[in-house]
C-alpha positions as a Markdown table, in Angstrom:
| # | Residue | x | y | z |
|---|---|---|---|---|
| 1 | Met | 7.7 | -18.9 | 24.2 |
| 2 | Asn | 6.6 | -16.4 | 21.6 |
| 3 | Phe | 3.1 | -16.9 | 20.3 |
| 4 | Phe | 1.5 | -15.3 | 17.1 |
| 5 | Val | -2.2 | -15.3 | 17.9 |
| 6 | Asn | -4.8 | -15.4 | 15.2 |
| 7 | Lys | -8.2 | -17.0 | 14.4 |
| 8 | Ala | -7.6 | -19.1 | 11.3 |
| 9 | Met | -5.6 | -19.8 | 8.2 |
| 10 | Gly | -6.5 | -21.7 | 5.0 |
| 11 | His | -5.7 | -22.2 | 1.3 |
| 12 | Gly | -6.2 | -18.5 | 0.5 |
| 13 | Asn | -5.2 | -16.1 | 3.2 |
| 14 | Ser | -5.4 | -12.4 | 4.0 |
| 15 | Gly | -2.6 | -10.0 | 4.6 |
| 16 | Val | -2.8 | -10.8 | 8.3 |
| 17 | Glu | -1.8 | -14.4 | 7.8 |
| 18 | His | 0.9 | -13.5 | 5.2 |
| 19 | Ala | 2.3 | -11.0 | 7.8 |
| 20 | Gln | 2.5 | -13.9 | 10.3 |
| 21 | Phe | 4.2 | -16.2 | 7.7 |
| 22 | Tyr | 6.7 | -13.4 | 6.9 |
| 23 | Arg | 7.4 | -12.8 | 10.6 |
| 24 | Ala | 7.9 | -16.5 | 11.2 |
| 25 | Asp | 10.6 | -16.5 | 8.5 |
| 26 | Arg | 12.4 | -13.7 | 10.3 |
| 27 | Phe | 12.1 | -15.5 | 13.6 |
| 28 | Arg | 13.6 | -18.6 | 12.0 |
| 29 | Glu | 16.5 | -16.7 | 10.6 |
| 30 | Arg | 17.3 | -15.3 | 14.1 |
| 31 | Gln | 16.6 | -18.6 | 15.8 |
| 32 | Ile | 13.9 | -17.0 | 17.9 |
| 33 | Pro | 11.4 | -19.6 | 19.1 |
| 34 | Phe | 7.7 | -19.1 | 18.1 |
| 35 | Lys | 4.4 | -20.8 | 17.6 |
| 36 | Leu | 1.3 | -19.8 | 15.8 |
| 37 | Ile | -2.1 | -20.1 | 17.7 |
| 38 | Phe | -5.3 | -20.5 | 15.7 |
| 39 | Asn | -8.6 | -20.5 | 17.8 |
| 40 | Glu | -11.1 | -21.6 | 15.2 |
| 41 | Leu | -12.3 | -25.1 | 14.3 |
| 42 | Leu | -10.3 | -25.9 | 11.2 |
| 43 | Pro | -11.0 | -29.4 | 9.8 |
| 44 | Asn | -8.4 | -28.9 | 6.9 |
| 45 | Leu | -5.8 | -27.1 | 9.0 |
| 46 | His | -2.9 | -29.5 | 8.5 |
| 47 | Gln | -3.4 | -29.7 | 4.7 |
| 48 | His | -3.1 | -26.0 | 4.6 |
| 49 | Met | -0.1 | -25.9 | 6.9 |
| 50 | Lys | 1.7 | -28.0 | 4.4 |
| 51 | Glu | 0.7 | -25.6 | 1.6 |
| 52 | Trp | 2.3 | -22.7 | 3.5 |
| 53 | Asn | 5.4 | -24.6 | 4.8 |
| 54 | Leu | 4.4 | -24.6 | 8.4 |
| 55 | Lys | 5.9 | -27.3 | 10.6 |
| 56 | Glu | 3.6 | -29.3 | 13.0 |
| 57 | Ser | 5.8 | -28.1 | 15.8 |
| 58 | Glu | 5.1 | -24.4 | 14.9 |
| 59 | Val | 1.3 | -24.4 | 15.2 |
| 60 | Ile | -1.2 | -24.9 | 18.1 |
| 61 | Asn | -4.9 | -25.1 | 17.3 |
| 62 | Val | -7.2 | -24.7 | 20.3 |
| 63 | Phe | -9.5 | -27.6 | 19.2 |
| 64 | Asp | -6.5 | -29.9 | 18.4 |
| 65 | Phe | -5.1 | -29.1 | 21.9 |
| 66 | Leu | -8.4 | -29.9 | 23.7 |
| 67 | Met | -8.9 | -33.1 | 21.7 |
| 68 | Ser | -5.4 | -34.4 | 22.1 |
| 69 | Asp | -4.5 | -37.6 | 23.9 |
| 70 | Asp | -1.5 | -35.7 | 25.4 |
| 71 | Pro | -2.1 | -32.0 | 25.3 |
| 72 | His | 1.3 | -31.2 | 26.8 |
| 73 | Glu | 3.1 | -33.2 | 24.1 |
| 74 | Tyr | 1.0 | -31.7 | 21.4 |
| 75 | Ala | 1.6 | -28.1 | 22.6 |
| 76 | Leu | 5.4 | -28.8 | 22.6 |
| 77 | Asn | 5.8 | -30.8 | 19.4 |
| 78 | Gly | 2.5 | -30.8 | 17.4 |
| 79 | Leu | 0.8 | -33.8 | 15.8 |
| 80 | Lys | 2.9 | -36.9 | 14.9 |
| 81 | Glu | 0.5 | -37.9 | 12.2 |
| 82 | Thr | -2.0 | -36.0 | 10.0 |
| 83 | Tyr | -4.7 | -37.1 | 7.6 |
| 84 | Glu | -6.7 | -36.1 | 4.5 |
| 85 | Ser | -10.0 | -34.8 | 5.7 |
| 86 | Glu | -13.1 | -36.7 | 4.5 |
| 87 | Asn | -16.9 | -36.1 | 4.7 |
| 88 | Asp | -19.8 | -38.5 | 4.9 |
| 89 | Val | -23.3 | -37.0 | 4.8 |
| 90 | Leu | -26.6 | -38.6 | 6.0 |
| 91 | Trp | -29.6 | -37.3 | 4.1 |
| 92 | Asp | -33.3 | -37.7 | 5.1 |
| 93 | Leu | -36.2 | -38.5 | 2.8 |
| 94 | Thr | -36.7 | -34.8 | 2.0 |
| 95 | Asn | -33.2 | -34.6 | 0.6 |
| 96 | Thr | -32.0 | -32.6 | 3.6 |
| 97 | Gln | -28.6 | -33.0 | 5.2 |
| 98 | Arg | -29.1 | -34.3 | 8.8 |
| 99 | Ile | -25.7 | -35.5 | 9.9 |
| 100 | Ile | -22.4 | -34.5 | 8.5 |
| 101 | Lys | -19.5 | -36.7 | 9.6 |
| 102 | Thr | -16.1 | -35.3 | 9.0 |
| 103 | Lys | -12.7 | -37.0 | 9.6 |
| 104 | Thr | -10.5 | -34.0 | 10.1 |
| 105 | Ser | -6.9 | -33.6 | 9.1 |
| 106 | Ser | -6.1 | -33.8 | 12.8 |
| 107 | Gly | -7.6 | -37.3 | 13.0 |
| 108 | Tyr | -10.5 | -36.6 | 15.3 |
| 109 | Val | -14.1 | -37.1 | 14.0 |
| 110 | Met | -16.5 | -34.1 | 13.8 |
| 111 | Lys | -20.3 | -34.8 | 13.8 |
| 112 | Thr | -22.5 | -31.9 | 12.8 |
| 113 | Leu | -26.2 | -32.5 | 13.6 |
| 114 | Arg | -28.5 | -30.3 | 11.6 |
| 115 | Asn | -32.1 | -29.2 | 12.3 |
| 116 | Lys | -34.9 | -28.2 | 9.9 |
| 117 | Ile | -37.2 | -25.6 | 11.3 |
| 118 | Tyr | -40.2 | -23.8 | 9.6 |
| 119 | Ser | -39.8 | -20.0 | 9.5 |
| 120 | Thr | -43.2 | -18.3 | 9.7 |
| 121 | Glu | -41.5 | -15.0 | 8.7 |
| 122 | Lys | -39.9 | -16.4 | 5.5 |
| 123 | Glu | -42.6 | -19.1 | 5.0 |
| 124 | Ile | -39.9 | -21.7 | 4.3 |
| 125 | Tyr | -38.0 | -24.5 | 6.1 |
| 126 | Leu | -34.6 | -23.4 | 7.2 |
| 127 | Val | -31.8 | -25.9 | 7.7 |
| 128 | Gly | -28.9 | -25.1 | 10.1 |
| 129 | Asp | -26.4 | -26.6 | 12.5 |
| 130 | Asp | -27.9 | -27.7 | 15.8 |
| 131 | Arg | -25.1 | -29.4 | 17.7 |
| 132 | Ile | -21.5 | -30.3 | 17.0 |
| 133 | Ile | -19.6 | -33.2 | 18.6 |
| 134 | Leu | -15.9 | -33.8 | 18.3 |
| 135 | Glu | -14.6 | -37.3 | 19.2 |
| 136 | Asn | -11.2 | -38.8 | 19.6 |
| 137 | Gly | -11.5 | -42.1 | 21.4 |
| 138 | Lys | -12.6 | -41.3 | 25.0 |
| 139 | His | -12.0 | -37.5 | 24.4 |
| 140 | Gln | -15.1 | -35.5 | 23.4 |
| 141 | Leu | -15.9 | -31.9 | 22.9 |
| 142 | Ser | -19.6 | -30.9 | 22.2 |
| 143 | Trp | -21.6 | -27.8 | 22.0 |
| 144 | Lys | -25.0 | -26.3 | 21.1 |
| 145 | Val | -25.0 | -24.0 | 18.0 |
| 146 | Arg | -27.0 | -20.8 | 18.3 |
| 147 | Ser | -27.5 | -18.8 | 15.1 |
| 148 | Asp | -27.0 | -15.1 | 15.6 |
| 149 | Lys | -27.8 | -12.6 | 12.8 |
| 150 | Asp | -24.8 | -10.5 | 13.6 |
| 151 | Leu | -22.3 | -13.1 | 14.9 |
| 152 | Gly | -23.2 | -16.1 | 12.8 |
| 153 | Asn | -23.0 | -19.5 | 14.5 |
| 154 | Val | -22.2 | -19.1 | 18.2 |
| 155 | Met | -20.9 | -21.9 | 20.5 |
| 156 | Glu | -22.7 | -22.3 | 23.9 |
| 157 | Ser | -23.2 | -25.0 | 26.5 |
| 158 | Ile | -19.8 | -26.6 | 25.8 |
| 159 | His | -18.9 | -29.9 | 27.3 |
| 160 | Leu | -15.3 | -31.1 | 27.4 |
| 161 | Asp | -14.8 | -34.7 | 28.5 |
| 162 | Glu | -11.6 | -36.5 | 29.4 |
| 163 | Phe | -9.2 | -33.6 | 29.1 |
| 164 | Asn | -6.2 | -34.7 | 31.1 |
| 165 | Gly | -8.6 | -37.0 | 33.0 |
| 166 | Ser | -11.2 | -34.4 | 33.9 |
| 167 | Asn | -14.5 | -33.1 | 32.6 |
| 168 | Tyr | -15.3 | -29.4 | 32.1 |
| 169 | Phe | -18.3 | -27.2 | 31.2 |
| 170 | Phe | -18.1 | -23.8 | 29.6 |
| 171 | Asn | -21.1 | -21.5 | 29.0 |
| 172 | Thr | -19.4 | -19.7 | 26.1 |
| 173 | Phe | -16.5 | -20.0 | 23.6 |
| 174 | Glu | -14.8 | -17.2 | 25.4 |
| 175 | Glu | -14.8 | -19.2 | 28.7 |
| 176 | Met | -13.3 | -22.1 | 26.8 |
| 177 | Leu | -10.6 | -19.9 | 25.2 |
| 178 | Ser | -9.6 | -18.5 | 28.6 |
| 179 | Phe | -9.3 | -22.1 | 29.9 |
| 180 | Phe | -7.0 | -22.9 | 26.9 |
| 181 | Tyr | -4.7 | -20.0 | 27.6 |
| 182 | Glu | -4.5 | -20.9 | 31.3 |
| 183 | Glu | -3.5 | -24.4 | 30.3 |
| 184 | Leu | -0.9 | -23.0 | 27.9 |
| 185 | Glu | 0.6 | -20.9 | 30.7 |
| 186 | Lys | 1.2 | -24.1 | 32.7 |
| 187 | Ile | 3.2 | -25.6 | 29.8 |
| 188 | Phe | 5.3 | -22.7 | 28.6 |
| 189 | Lys | 7.1 | -20.0 | 30.7 |
| 190 | Asn | 8.3 | -16.5 | 29.9 |
| 191 | Asn | 5.7 | -16.1 | 27.3 |
| 192 | Thr | 5.0 | -13.2 | 24.9 |
| 193 | Tyr | 1.7 | -13.2 | 23.0 |
| 194 | Val | 1.8 | -11.3 | 19.7 |
| 195 | Leu | -1.8 | -10.5 | 19.0 |
| 196 | Asp | -2.6 | -10.4 | 15.3 |
| 197 | Arg | -6.4 | -10.9 | 15.2 |
| 198 | Gly | -9.4 | -11.7 | 17.4 |
| 199 | Ser | -10.9 | -9.5 | 20.1 |
| 200 | Glu | -11.8 | -12.7 | 22.0 |
| 201 | Asn | -8.1 | -13.5 | 22.2 |
| 202 | Glu | -7.4 | -10.0 | 23.5 |
| 203 | Glu | -10.1 | -10.2 | 26.1 |
| 204 | Ala | -9.0 | -13.6 | 27.4 |
| 205 | Leu | -5.3 | -12.6 | 27.6 |
| 206 | Val | -5.9 | -9.2 | 29.1 |
| 207 | Asn | -8.2 | -10.7 | 31.8 |
| 208 | Leu | -5.5 | -13.2 | 32.7 |
| 209 | Arg | -3.0 | -10.4 | 33.1 |
| 210 | Ile | -5.5 | -8.5 | 35.3 |
| 211 | Ala | -5.9 | -11.7 | 37.3 |
| 212 | Gly | -2.1 | -11.8 | 38.0 |
| 213 | His | -0.6 | -14.0 | 35.2 |
| 214 | Lys | 2.9 | -12.9 | 34.2 |
| 215 | Phe | 3.4 | -12.7 | 30.4 |
| 216 | Asn | 3.9 | -10.0 | 27.8 |
| 217 | Leu | 1.3 | -8.7 | 25.3 |
| 218 | Val | 2.2 | -7.2 | 21.9 |
| 219 | Glu | -0.5 | -5.8 | 19.6 |
| 220 | Ile | 0.0 | -5.7 | 15.9 |
| 221 | Met | -1.8 | -3.0 | 13.9 |
| 222 | His | -2.8 | -4.4 | 10.5 |
| 223 | Ala | -5.0 | -1.5 | 9.5 |
| 224 | Ala | -5.7 | 2.1 | 10.1 |
| 225 | His | -6.3 | 2.7 | 13.8 |
| 226 | Leu | -8.6 | 5.7 | 13.4 |
| 227 | Ser | -12.2 | 5.7 | 12.2 |
| 228 | Thr | -13.1 | 9.4 | 12.4 |
| 229 | Phe | -13.2 | 12.4 | 14.7 |
| 230 | Ile | -16.2 | 13.6 | 16.7 |
| 231 | Asp | -15.9 | 17.1 | 18.3 |
| 232 | Gly | -12.2 | 16.9 | 17.9 |
| 233 | His | -11.8 | 13.6 | 19.6 |
| 234 | Pro | -10.5 | 10.5 | 17.8 |
| 235 | Val | -12.9 | 7.6 | 17.3 |
| 236 | Trp | -10.9 | 4.3 | 17.0 |
| 237 | Asn | -11.3 | 1.6 | 14.4 |
| 238 | Gln | -13.9 | -0.7 | 16.0 |
| 239 | Tyr | -11.5 | -3.7 | 15.5 |
| 240 | Tyr | -9.0 | -2.1 | 17.9 |
| 241 | Gln | -11.4 | -0.6 | 20.4 |
| 242 | Tyr | -10.7 | -3.2 | 23.0 |
| 243 | Met | -7.0 | -2.6 | 22.8 |
| 244 | Phe | -7.4 | 1.1 | 23.2 |
| 245 | Asp | -9.6 | 0.6 | 26.2 |
| 246 | His | -6.9 | -1.6 | 27.9 |
| 247 | Leu | -3.7 | 0.0 | 26.8 |
| 248 | Glu | -2.2 | -0.2 | 30.3 |
| 249 | Trp | -2.0 | -4.0 | 30.0 |
| 250 | Ile | -0.3 | -3.9 | 26.5 |
| 251 | Asp | 3.5 | -3.8 | 26.5 |
| 252 | Tyr | 4.0 | -2.7 | 22.9 |
| 253 | Ile | 2.0 | -1.8 | 19.9 |
| 254 | Val | 3.7 | -2.6 | 16.6 |
| 255 | Val | 2.7 | -0.6 | 13.5 |
| 256 | Ala | 4.1 | -1.2 | 10.0 |
| 257 | Thr | 5.0 | 2.3 | 9.0 |
| 258 | Glu | 6.7 | 5.4 | 10.6 |
| 259 | Leu | 3.8 | 7.4 | 9.2 |
| 260 | Gln | 1.2 | 5.5 | 11.3 |
| 261 | Lys | 3.5 | 5.6 | 14.3 |
| 262 | Lys | 3.5 | 9.4 | 14.2 |
| 263 | Asp | -0.2 | 9.6 | 13.6 |
| 264 | Met | -1.1 | 7.2 | 16.4 |
| 265 | Gln | 1.1 | 9.0 | 18.9 |
| 266 | Lys | -0.6 | 12.3 | 18.0 |
| 267 | His | -4.0 | 10.8 | 18.3 |
| 268 | Leu | -3.3 | 9.1 | 21.7 |
| 269 | Lys | -2.1 | 12.5 | 22.9 |
| 270 | Met | -5.4 | 14.1 | 21.7 |
| 271 | Ala | -7.3 | 11.3 | 23.6 |
| 272 | Asn | -5.3 | 12.0 | 26.8 |
| 273 | Leu | -3.8 | 8.5 | 26.7 |
| 274 | Pro | -0.2 | 8.6 | 27.9 |
| 275 | Tyr | 1.0 | 5.5 | 26.0 |
| 276 | Gly | 2.8 | 7.0 | 22.9 |
| 277 | Asn | 6.1 | 5.4 | 24.1 |
| 278 | Lys | 4.6 | 1.9 | 23.6 |
| 279 | Ile | 4.3 | 2.4 | 19.8 |
| 280 | Ile | 7.1 | 1.0 | 17.7 |
| 281 | Ser | 7.5 | 0.6 | 13.9 |
| 282 | Ile | 8.5 | -2.7 | 12.3 |
| 283 | Pro | 7.6 | -3.2 | 8.6 |
| 284 | Val | 5.3 | -6.1 | 8.0 |
| 285 | Gly | 7.4 | -7.3 | 5.1 |
| 286 | Gly | 10.7 | -6.9 | 3.5 |
| 287 | Val | 12.9 | -8.1 | 0.6 |
| 288 | Lys | 15.3 | -11.0 | 0.6 |
| 289 | His | 16.7 | -10.1 | -2.9 |
| 290 | Ile | 16.5 | -7.0 | -5.1 |
| 291 | Ser | 16.1 | -7.5 | -8.8 |
| 292 | Ser | 17.9 | -5.5 | -11.4 |
| 293 | Ala | 16.2 | -2.4 | -12.6 |
| 294 | Lys | 14.0 | -2.9 | -15.7 |
| 295 | Lys | 13.8 | -1.0 | -18.9 |
| 296 | Trp | 10.7 | -0.5 | -21.0 |
| 297 | Asn | 10.4 | 0.1 | -24.7 |
| 298 | Lys | 7.5 | 2.3 | -25.5 |
| 299 | Lys | 6.6 | 0.1 | -28.5 |
| 300 | Gln | 6.0 | -2.9 | -26.1 |
| 301 | Thr | 2.7 | -3.8 | -24.5 |
| 302 | Met | 2.3 | -2.6 | -20.9 |
| 303 | Lys | 2.2 | -5.8 | -18.8 |
| 304 | Leu | 0.4 | -4.8 | -15.6 |
| 305 | Val | -0.1 | -7.1 | -12.6 |
| 306 | Thr | -1.9 | -7.0 | -9.2 |
| 307 | Ala | -2.1 | -9.5 | -6.4 |
| 308 | Ser | -4.5 | -9.6 | -3.5 |
| 309 | Arg | -7.5 | -11.3 | -2.0 |
| 310 | Leu | -10.4 | -10.9 | -4.5 |
| 311 | His | -12.6 | -9.0 | -2.1 |
| 312 | Glu | -14.7 | -5.9 | -2.5 |
| 313 | Glu | -12.5 | -3.7 | -0.3 |
| 314 | Lys | -9.5 | -4.3 | -2.7 |
| 315 | His | -11.4 | -2.6 | -5.6 |
| 316 | Ile | -9.9 | -4.8 | -8.2 |
| 317 | Ser | -12.8 | -3.8 | -10.4 |
| 318 | His | -11.3 | -0.2 | -10.5 |
| 319 | Ile | -8.1 | -1.6 | -11.9 |
| 320 | Ile | -10.0 | -3.5 | -14.6 |
| 321 | Lys | -11.9 | -0.3 | -15.5 |
| 322 | Ala | -8.7 | 1.7 | -15.5 |
| 323 | Val | -7.3 | -0.7 | -18.0 |
| 324 | Lys | -10.4 | -0.4 | -20.2 |
| 325 | Lys | -9.9 | 3.4 | -20.1 |
| 326 | Leu | -6.3 | 3.0 | -21.2 |
| 327 | Ile | -7.3 | 0.7 | -24.1 |
| 328 | Asp | -9.9 | 3.2 | -25.2 |
| 329 | Asn | -7.1 | 5.8 | -25.2 |
| 330 | Ser | -5.1 | 3.5 | -27.6 |
| 331 | Tyr | -2.6 | 2.1 | -25.1 |
| 332 | Lys | -1.4 | -1.5 | -25.6 |
| 333 | Val | -1.9 | -3.0 | -22.2 |
| 334 | Thr | -2.6 | -6.3 | -20.4 |
| 335 | Leu | -3.5 | -7.0 | -16.8 |
| 336 | Asp | -3.0 | -10.2 | -14.9 |
| 337 | Ile | -4.7 | -10.6 | -11.5 |
| 338 | Phe | -3.3 | -13.1 | -8.9 |
| 339 | Gly | -5.6 | -14.0 | -6.0 |
| 340 | Ala | -8.7 | -15.8 | -4.9 |
| 341 | Gly | -11.9 | -14.8 | -3.0 |
| 342 | Ala | -15.5 | -14.0 | -3.1 |
| 343 | Glu | -15.3 | -11.5 | -5.9 |
| 344 | Tyr | -14.0 | -14.0 | -8.5 |
| 345 | Glu | -17.2 | -14.5 | -10.4 |
| 346 | Ala | -18.2 | -10.8 | -10.3 |
| 347 | Leu | -14.7 | -9.8 | -11.7 |
| 348 | Asp | -14.9 | -12.6 | -14.4 |
| 349 | Thr | -18.3 | -11.2 | -15.4 |
| 350 | Leu | -17.0 | -7.6 | -15.5 |
| 351 | Ile | -14.1 | -8.7 | -17.8 |
| 352 | Lys | -16.5 | -10.3 | -20.2 |
| 353 | Asp | -18.9 | -7.3 | -20.1 |
| 354 | Leu | -16.1 | -4.9 | -20.9 |
| 355 | Lys | -14.9 | -7.2 | -23.7 |
| 356 | Leu | -11.5 | -7.6 | -22.1 |
| 357 | Asn | -11.1 | -11.3 | -22.6 |
| 358 | Gly | -7.5 | -12.0 | -23.5 |
| 359 | Val | -6.5 | -8.6 | -22.1 |
| 360 | Val | -7.4 | -9.1 | -18.4 |
| 361 | Thr | -6.8 | -12.5 | -16.9 |
| 362 | Leu | -7.6 | -14.0 | -13.5 |
| 363 | Lys | -4.6 | -16.1 | -12.7 |
| 364 | Gly | -5.7 | -17.7 | -9.4 |
| 365 | Leu | -3.9 | -17.9 | -6.1 |
| 366 | Ser | -0.2 | -17.4 | -6.0 |
| 367 | Gln | 2.0 | -19.3 | -3.5 |
| 368 | Asp | 5.0 | -17.2 | -4.4 |
| 369 | Val | 4.1 | -13.6 | -5.3 |
| 370 | Val | 7.6 | -12.3 | -5.7 |
| 371 | Lys | 8.4 | -15.0 | -8.3 |
| 372 | Asp | 5.1 | -14.8 | -10.1 |
| 373 | Ile | 5.0 | -11.0 | -10.6 |
| 374 | Ala | 8.6 | -10.7 | -11.6 |
| 375 | Pro | 8.0 | -10.9 | -15.4 |
| 376 | Tyr | 5.6 | -8.0 | -15.4 |
| 377 | Asp | 6.3 | -4.3 | -16.0 |
| 378 | Ala | 4.3 | -2.5 | -13.3 |
| 379 | Phe | 2.2 | -3.3 | -10.2 |
| 380 | Val | -1.2 | -1.7 | -9.6 |
| 381 | Gly | -3.1 | -1.3 | -6.3 |
| 382 | Ala | -6.6 | 0.0 | -5.7 |
| 383 | Ser | -7.3 | -0.6 | -2.0 |
| 384 | Tyr | -8.6 | 2.5 | -0.1 |
| 385 | Ser | -6.7 | 1.4 | 3.0 |
| 386 | Glu | -3.6 | -0.7 | 3.7 |
| 387 | Gly | -1.9 | -1.0 | 7.0 |
| 388 | Phe | 1.2 | -1.8 | 5.0 |
| 389 | Gly | 0.6 | -3.7 | 1.8 |
| 390 | Leu | 2.9 | -6.7 | 1.5 |
| 391 | Thr | 2.3 | -6.9 | -2.2 |
| 392 | Tyr | 3.8 | -3.4 | -2.6 |
| 393 | Ile | 7.0 | -4.7 | -1.0 |
| 394 | Glu | 7.0 | -7.8 | -3.2 |
| 395 | Ala | 6.6 | -5.6 | -6.3 |
| 396 | Ile | 9.4 | -3.3 | -5.1 |
| 397 | Ser | 11.8 | -6.3 | -4.6 |
| 398 | Asp | 11.1 | -7.1 | -8.3 |
| 399 | Ser | 12.0 | -3.4 | -9.2 |
| 400 | Leu | 8.4 | -2.9 | -10.5 |
| 401 | Pro | 7.2 | 0.7 | -10.5 |
| 402 | Ile | 3.8 | 1.0 | -8.7 |
| 403 | Ala | 0.6 | 2.9 | -9.5 |
| 404 | Ser | -1.8 | 2.9 | -6.6 |
| 405 | Tyr | -4.5 | 4.9 | -4.8 |
| 406 | Ala | -2.8 | 7.0 | -2.2 |
| 407 | Asn | -4.0 | 4.9 | 0.7 |
| 408 | Leu | -3.0 | 5.0 | 4.3 |
| 409 | Tyr | -0.6 | 3.8 | 5.3 |
| 410 | Gly | 1.0 | 1.4 | 2.9 |
| 411 | Ala | 1.0 | 3.3 | -0.3 |
| 412 | Gln | 1.9 | 6.6 | 1.2 |
| 413 | Glu | 4.9 | 5.0 | 3.0 |
| 414 | Leu | 6.2 | 2.8 | 0.2 |
| 415 | Val | 5.4 | 4.8 | -2.9 |
| 416 | Ser | 7.0 | 8.2 | -3.6 |
| 417 | Asp | 5.5 | 10.1 | -6.5 |
| 418 | Gly | 8.1 | 10.3 | -9.3 |
| 419 | Lys | 10.6 | 8.1 | -7.5 |
| 420 | Asn | 9.3 | 4.5 | -7.6 |
| 421 | Gly | 5.7 | 5.1 | -8.8 |
| 422 | Tyr | 2.7 | 7.4 | -8.8 |
| 423 | Leu | -0.1 | 7.8 | -6.3 |
| 424 | Ala | -3.7 | 8.5 | -7.4 |
| 425 | Gln | -5.8 | 10.7 | -5.2 |
| 426 | Phe | -9.3 | 9.3 | -4.5 |
| 427 | Asp | -12.5 | 10.0 | -2.6 |
| 428 | Arg | -13.0 | 7.1 | -0.1 |
| 429 | Asn | -16.6 | 8.3 | 0.3 |
| 430 | Ala | -17.4 | 8.0 | -3.4 |
| 431 | Arg | -20.8 | 6.5 | -3.9 |
| 432 | Thr | -22.3 | 7.7 | -7.2 |
| 433 | Glu | -21.1 | 6.3 | -10.5 |
| 434 | Asp | -19.5 | 9.6 | -11.5 |
| 435 | Glu | -17.6 | 9.9 | -8.2 |
| 436 | Ile | -16.3 | 6.4 | -8.5 |
| 437 | Gln | -15.4 | 7.0 | -12.1 |
| 438 | Asp | -13.3 | 10.1 | -11.0 |
| 439 | Asn | -11.3 | 7.7 | -8.8 |
| 440 | Ile | -10.8 | 5.3 | -11.6 |
| 441 | Asn | -9.7 | 8.1 | -14.0 |
| 442 | Asn | -7.1 | 9.2 | -11.5 |
| 443 | Leu | -5.8 | 5.6 | -11.2 |
| 444 | Ala | -5.6 | 5.3 | -15.0 |
| 445 | Glu | -3.7 | 8.6 | -15.1 |
| 446 | Ser | -1.2 | 7.3 | -12.5 |
| 447 | Ile | -0.6 | 4.2 | -14.7 |
| 448 | Glu | 0.1 | 6.4 | -17.7 |
| 449 | Lys | 2.6 | 8.4 | -15.7 |
| 450 | Val | 4.4 | 5.2 | -14.7 |
| 451 | Phe | 5.0 | 4.3 | -18.3 |
| 452 | Arg | 6.0 | 7.9 | -19.3 |
| 453 | Asn | 8.8 | 7.7 | -16.7 |
| 454 | Tyr | 9.4 | 4.0 | -16.5 |
| 455 | Asn | 13.1 | 3.5 | -16.4 |
| 456 | Lys | 13.7 | 6.2 | -13.7 |
| 457 | Leu | 10.9 | 4.6 | -11.5 |
| 458 | Ser | 12.3 | 1.1 | -11.8 |
| 459 | Asn | 15.7 | 2.4 | -10.6 |
| 460 | Gly | 13.8 | 4.1 | -7.8 |
| 461 | Ala | 12.2 | 0.9 | -6.7 |
| 462 | Arg | 15.6 | -0.6 | -6.2 |
| 463 | Asp | 16.5 | 2.3 | -3.9 |
| 464 | Val | 13.4 | 1.9 | -1.8 |
| 465 | Ala | 14.0 | -1.9 | -1.6 |
| 466 | Glu | 17.3 | -1.2 | 0.1 |
| 467 | Lys | 15.5 | 0.2 | 3.2 |
| 468 | Tyr | 13.3 | -2.8 | 3.6 |
| 469 | Gln | 15.8 | -5.7 | 3.6 |
| 470 | Ala | 14.5 | -8.8 | 5.5 |
| 471 | Lys | 17.7 | -9.1 | 7.5 |
| 472 | Ile | 17.2 | -5.6 | 9.0 |
| 473 | Ile | 13.6 | -6.4 | 9.9 |
| 474 | Ala | 14.7 | -9.6 | 11.5 |
| 475 | Ile | 17.1 | -7.7 | 13.8 |
| 476 | Lys | 14.3 | -5.3 | 14.8 |
| 477 | Trp | 12.2 | -8.3 | 16.0 |
| 478 | Asp | 15.2 | -9.8 | 17.7 |
| 479 | Val | 15.7 | -6.5 | 19.6 |
| 480 | Leu | 12.1 | -6.3 | 20.7 |
| 481 | Met | 11.9 | -9.9 | 21.8 |
| 482 | Gly | 15.1 | -9.4 | 23.8 |
| 483 | Glu | 13.6 | -6.3 | 25.6 |
| 484 | Leu | 10.6 | -8.4 | 26.7 |
| 485 | Lys | 12.6 | -11.2 | 28.2 |
């Protein structure tokens, strides 16, 4: 079996989850078996699976597996019945939540017991989770919650009762996760784990390989692999440090672009790590259809669009400020923003402060980006770093020219200056207002260039799209999986 390994998914997802969904589509097309593994406690998981068209037989959740009446059957075929999640809260006389009882979408009951402790440092009472108990008939999983300022809520002293007729105790979540993978190895054979996210997943699986288990490990690079250089030596992105420390146990590393593949091979050589032959390039996303090239009349309003999580690192505020600059320079322009996330309120406030109501619109989450952005004229991106940038590919499939910061690796691979868009140079270390404004000015200029050369760029987007057809990417995955059999 081929497993795509991650931590969580939900209503709104990051590029990592969308990359998994896209890969799942390619595996389905080639009839390659797969299952997604999520290791977090997800009370609403099955509602969200329906939103993103995932079958019950295509997903294994660690907690669902451990709480199942028949773990073997669940692992093979998923849940037969799912539910709408419901909450019931017990409040004490001081209006404090004490017990939260949740019926999860999986059907088991989750009880969260909360404590109220006086903080002498902050001189207030703090309320937090103390213990969590999952119950499904005679099956029970319970643990103590420890609050850690860096790690958040940490599971410890974990009791698993009546799992396949036996009781177990784990000191940590990591121990429990290793147990899960050992049990999975008993059910499935000839396994390949495609690691998308979670150093705890990496550690558990690498340790099992060291202990003698026979399966394949494939790492997916969703971001830049390099942090900086110190005395001429590469310092790796902290999220991939464990992988770089254990490359001998990894069969392949999949990067999304040829540019990153070449850089990574060069940096491994600099670090005296003889594993450059393990790096292969398979685009994260591709196009299933290519729209006709667009034409733009200079008398028309520029209809700009962007789509991403609304998080600080996406710098959506820069796009809004670039639009403000264009309007101040007498351009007729609108911007629609698809996405959800923590920055929603801040962006909404910025739009009002800049008096851009009716010009810039927050459109909410899109479940079909290709369809939703098709009516627009051009796509704008402002992230400082993109491992690939699925939304760039989605824009290219709609023959939309792109204006973007020249980020590694997505924009520099997918956008060619003067062919299908324009790249804006930027200072990723910009901190002062003037430095950040310089970046925004460059982005605004790249948007202007797009509309000065629009028809040529839309034709160029079609040419780029030809290289990223979904059927070609599906074949690449088929070849890789075949090599690992």
